[in-house]
C-alpha positions in Angstrom: 15.4 -27.9 37.7 15.5 -29.8 34.4 16.5 -33.5 34.0 17.1 -35.4 30.8 17.8 -39.1 30.8 18.2 -41.8 28.1 16.7 -45.0 29.5 17.6 -48.5 28.4 17.2 -50.7 31.5 13.7 -52.2 32.2 13.8 -51.4 36.0 14.4 -47.7 35.4 11.9 -47.7 32.5 9.1 -49.2 34.7 9.9 -46.9 37.6 9.5 -43.8 35.4 6.2 -45.2 33.9 4.6 -45.2 37.3 4.5 -41.4 37.2 2.5 -41.5 33.9 -1.2 -42.3 34.8 -3.0 -44.5 32.3 0.0 -44.8 30.0 -0.9 -46.8 27.0 0.2 -50.4 26.1 2.6 -49.4 23.4 4.9 -47.7 25.9 5.9 -50.8 27.8 9.5 -51.9 27.7 8.5 -55.4 26.7 6.4 -54.3 23.7 9.2 -52.0 22.5 11.8 -54.7 22.9 9.9 -57.1 20.7 9.8 -54.7 17.8 13.4 -53.5 18.4 14.3 -57.1 17.6 12.1 -57.1 14.5 13.9 -53.9 13.4 17.3 -55.2 14.2 17.8 -52.3 16.6 18.0 -51.4 20.2 15.3 -50.0 22.4 15.7 -46.7 24.3 13.5 -44.0 25.8 14.1 -40.3 26.3 12.8 -38.9 29.6 12.6 -35.2 30.4 11.3 -33.4 33.4 11.1 -30.0 34.9 9.3 -28.7 37.9 5.9 -28.9 36.2 6.1 -31.4 33.3 7.3 -34.9 32.5 7.9 -36.3 28.9 8.5 -39.9 28.0 9.4 -41.1 24.5 10.4 -44.7 23.5 12.3 -45.2 20.3 14.3 -47.9 18.5 17.8 -47.0 17.3 18.9 -48.8 14.1 22.2 -48.8 12.2 21.8 -47.1 8.8 22.5 -49.5 5.9 24.5 -48.9 2.8 27.2 -46.7 4.5 30.7 -47.3 5.7 30.4 -45.3 9.0 28.5 -46.5 12.1 25.6 -44.1 12.1 22.0 -44.4 13.1 18.4 -43.5 12.7 15.5 -43.9 15.1 11.9 -45.1 14.7 9.0 -45.8 17.1 7.9 -49.4 17.6 5.1 -50.8 15.4 1.8 -49.4 16.4 1.5 -46.0 17.9 3.8 -43.9 20.0 5.8 -40.7 20.1 6.3 -38.3 23.0 3.7 -38.4 25.8 3.6 -35.3 28.0 2.1 -34.8 31.4 2.1 -31.1 32.3 2.6 -28.1 30.0 2.5 -28.9 26.3 4.9 -26.0 25.4 7.7 -27.8 27.2 7.9 -30.1 24.1 10.0 -27.4 22.5 12.6 -27.5 25.2 12.5 -31.3 25.2 13.3 -31.3 21.5 16.1 -28.8 21.9 17.8 -31.2 24.3 16.8 -34.4 22.4 18.2 -33.0 19.1 21.5 -32.3 20.7 21.6 -35.9 22.0 20.8 -37.2 18.5 23.6 -35.1 16.9 26.1 -36.2 19.6 25.2 -39.9 19.1 25.3 -39.9 15.2 21.5 -40.2 14.9 20.7 -38.8 11.4 16.9 -39.1 11.1 13.8 -39.7 13.2 10.5 -41.3 12.3 7.5 -41.3 14.7 4.3 -43.3 14.3 2.2 -40.8 16.3 -0.6 -41.9 18.6 -4.1 -41.1 17.2 -5.8 -41.2 20.7 -3.2 -39.0 22.3 -3.2 -36.7 19.3 0.4 -35.9 20.0 0.8 -34.8 16.4 -0.4 -31.5 17.8 2.6 -31.3 20.0 5.0 -32.0 17.1 3.5 -29.8 14.4 6.0 -27.0 14.9 9.0 -29.3 15.5 9.1 -31.7 12.6 7.4 -32.5 9.3 4.1 -34.3 9.6 2.6 -36.6 7.0 -1.1 -37.4 7.3 -1.4 -41.1 6.7 -5.1 -42.1 7.2 -7.9 -42.1 9.7 -8.2 -44.7 12.4 -11.4 -45.6 14.2 -12.4 -46.6 17.8 -15.4 -47.7 19.8 -16.5 -45.4 22.6 -17.1 -47.9 25.4 -18.6 -45.5 27.9 -22.3 -45.9 26.8 -24.3 -49.0 27.6 -23.6 -52.1 25.5 -27.1 -51.8 24.0 -26.4 -48.2 23.0 -23.1 -49.2 21.4 -24.8 -52.0 19.4 -27.6 -49.7 18.3 -25.0 -47.6 16.5 -23.7 -50.5 14.4 -24.5 -50.2 10.7 -27.5 -52.1 9.5 -25.3 -54.3 7.3 -23.1 -55.2 10.3 -26.2 -56.1 12.4 -27.4 -58.4 9.7 -24.0 -60.1 9.4 -23.8 -60.7 13.2 -27.3 -62.3 13.0 -26.1 -64.4 10.1 -23.1 -65.6 12.2 -25.4 -66.5 15.1 -27.8 -68.3 12.8 -24.9 -70.6 11.7 -24.2 -71.3 15.4 -20.9 -69.4 15.5 -19.7 -68.8 19.1 -16.9 -66.8 20.6 -14.6 -67.6 23.5 -11.8 -66.2 25.6 -9.0 -68.7 24.8 -6.3 -69.8 27.2 -2.9 -68.7 26.0 -1.6 -72.3 25.5 1.1 -73.1 23.0 -1.6 -75.0 20.9 -3.9 -72.0 20.8 -1.1 -69.5 20.0 0.0 -71.8 17.2 -3.5 -72.0 15.9 -3.7 -68.2 15.8 -0.3 -68.0 14.0 -1.6 -70.4 11.3 -4.7 -68.3 10.9 -2.7 -65.1 10.8 -0.4 -66.4 8.1 -3.4 -67.5 6.0 -4.9 -64.1 6.4 -1.7 -62.3 5.4 -1.4 -64.5 2.3 -5.0 -63.8 1.4 -4.5 -60.0 1.7 -1.1 -60.1 -0.1 0.4 -58.3 2.8 3.9 -56.8 2.9 6.7 -58.9 4.3 6.9 -56.5 7.2 3.6 -58.0 8.7 4.9 -61.6 8.6 6.2 -61.8 12.2 8.2 -64.8 13.2 6.6 -67.4 15.5 8.6 -66.3 18.6 7.0 -62.8 18.3 3.5 -64.2 19.0 4.6 -66.4 21.9 6.2 -63.4 23.5 3.5 -60.9 22.7 0.8 -62.8 24.6 2.7 -62.2 27.9 1.2 -59.6 30.2 3.1 -56.5 31.4 2.7 -54.0 34.2 0.6 -51.7 31.9 -1.0 -54.2 29.5 -2.8 -57.5 29.4 -3.0 -59.4 26.2 -6.0 -61.6 25.4 -6.7 -64.2 22.7 -10.3 -64.4 21.5 -11.6 -67.0 19.1 -14.7 -67.5 16.9 -15.7 -71.1 16.5 -18.0 -73.2 14.4 -18.9 -76.3 16.3 -15.4 -77.0 17.8 -13.4 -75.6 14.9 -11.5 -72.3 15.4 -12.3 -70.2 12.4 -11.2 -66.7 13.4 -9.2 -65.0 16.2 -7.9 -61.7 17.5 -5.1 -60.5 19.8 -6.4 -57.6 21.9 -4.5 -55.4 24.3 -6.2 -54.2 27.4 -4.5 -51.3 29.0 -5.2 -49.0 31.9 -7.6 -46.8 29.9 -7.5 -47.9 26.2 -7.9 -51.3 24.6 -6.4 -52.0 21.2 -7.4 -54.6 18.5 -3.8 -55.6 17.7 -3.9 -58.5 15.2 -6.8 -60.4 13.6 -7.0 -63.6 11.5 -9.6 -65.8 9.9 -10.0 -68.9 7.7 -10.8 -68.0 4.2 -13.4 -70.8 3.6 -15.6 -69.5 6.5 -15.6 -65.8 5.7 -19.1 -66.1 4.2 -20.4 -67.0 7.7 -19.2 -63.6 9.0 -17.0 -64.8 11.8 -15.2 -61.4 12.0 -18.5 -59.5 12.7 -19.5 -61.7 15.6 -15.9 -61.8 16.9 -15.6 -58.0 16.9 -18.9 -57.7 18.7 -17.6 -60.1 21.3 -14.3 -58.2 21.6 -16.3 -54.9 22.2 -18.3 -56.6 25.0 -15.2 -58.1 26.5 -13.1 -54.9 26.5 -16.0 -52.9 28.0 -16.3 -55.6 30.8 -12.6 -54.9 31.6 -13.3 -51.3 32.2 -11.7 -49.8 29.1 -13.1 -46.4 27.9 -12.1 -46.9 24.3 -11.4 -49.9 22.0 -9.1 -48.7 19.2 -9.6 -50.7 16.0 -6.9 -48.9 14.0 -7.3 -48.1 10.3 -7.3 -49.8 6.9 -4.4 -50.4 4.5 -5.4 -47.2 2.7 -7.7 -44.3 3.5 -11.4 -45.4 3.5 -10.8 -48.9 2.1 -12.9 -52.0 2.8 -11.1 -52.8 6.0 -11.6 -49.3 7.4 -15.3 -49.4 6.4 -15.7 -52.8 8.2 -14.2 -51.3 11.3 -16.3 -48.2 11.2 -19.4 -50.3 11.0 -18.9 -50.9 14.7 -17.7 -47.4 15.8 -20.4 -44.9 14.6 -17.6 -43.1 12.7 -15.7 -42.2 15.9 -12.6 -41.5 13.9 -9.1 -40.2 14.7 -6.2 -38.9 12.6 -3.0 -40.9 12.2 0.2 -39.0 11.3 3.8 -39.9 10.9 6.4 -37.4 12.2 9.7 -37.0 10.2 12.8 -35.1 11.3 16.3 -34.9 10.0 18.8 -34.2 12.7 21.9 -34.0 10.5 21.0 -32.6 7.1 24.5 -32.6 5.8 25.1 -36.3 6.6 21.6 -37.2 5.3 22.3 -35.5 1.9 25.6 -37.2 1.7 24.0 -40.6 2.1 21.4 -39.8 -0.5 23.9 -38.5 -3.0 26.1 -41.5 -2.6 23.3 -44.0 -3.1 21.8 -42.1 -6.1 25.1 -42.8 -8.0 24.0 -46.5 -8.1 20.3 -46.5 -7.4 17.0 -45.0 -8.4 15.4 -44.0 -5.1 11.8 -43.4 -4.0 11.8 -39.7 -3.1 8.5 -40.0 -1.3 9.8 -42.5 1.2 11.4 -41.2 4.5 14.2 -41.7 5.1 15.0 -42.2 1.4 17.8 -44.7 2.1 15.3 -47.1 3.6 12.9 -47.0 0.7 13.0 -49.3 -2.3 16.3 -49.0 -4.2 16.5 -50.0 -7.9 19.9 -50.7 -9.3 20.6 -48.4 -12.3 22.8 -50.9 -14.0 20.1 -53.6 -14.0 17.5 -51.1 -15.5 19.8 -50.0 -18.4 
């Protein structure tokens, strides 16, 4: 017997998640709700089951801009997500038959999924939607001994950790006080400014204060690197039932020469391993094989994964109508999906 359900209440959500052993942090109601607010949308999840298989898929529904009708698109929360399946992988085809009908009935035009590198659920979706390879991510295998893990650090990384220790840098697990959270926020903003980050990554202050709260499937920790008593770098790390995730990092520019990030990442690895995690996922860079990615792989012995985005149009006619209407006034980025959410340049201003 098949069952399909759209979930929007936290109690139902959490009850369903109990059937998914070792579900990752990104699938919690609390996490999704935070980013639904950031996206000016509403959080839902699709749940499907038959006699042998269960599928769970959180998504954020957003109103489509620039149109007169009330129509929607959907996107997964920041980070990694997409359908998670327990049972027979081929059931994903049936799930999407049902889910696509739901989308059409509810005026959902397009779907964008940030697929989960560790779950490799891009393999489930490859015959269902268009996949765009974005970049590699990297992760520390925490199952060997700590000594073995550290032996596999690159020689440059080992030297930088020694340099940090020589300058008496130390690392601590910080209490999640308002003062410490605000310190991390200030460090994070300085880091985003230094890296000339997109406005998307400048989260409001309330996000940080909410994100540090633990959930049924995820504990969030704040780790700091210090010089004397001054906090000079920090990370927010998620510790889930099987995986840990380096979520956000920050550091003071004037202390970068002392290599606080090297010693802090080493501390984070030791910490997550002590919590019983099998993998610490560090994510990727801004671009394929950039400096940030190379820094992360200096800890992981090139234990890399593939990150894809899934793209699907549920109503081709309506999508084309939106694009045609906007193209009368704007030049559009044809490489962005969905095109109506890409950068629009007014034709009148350019002439």
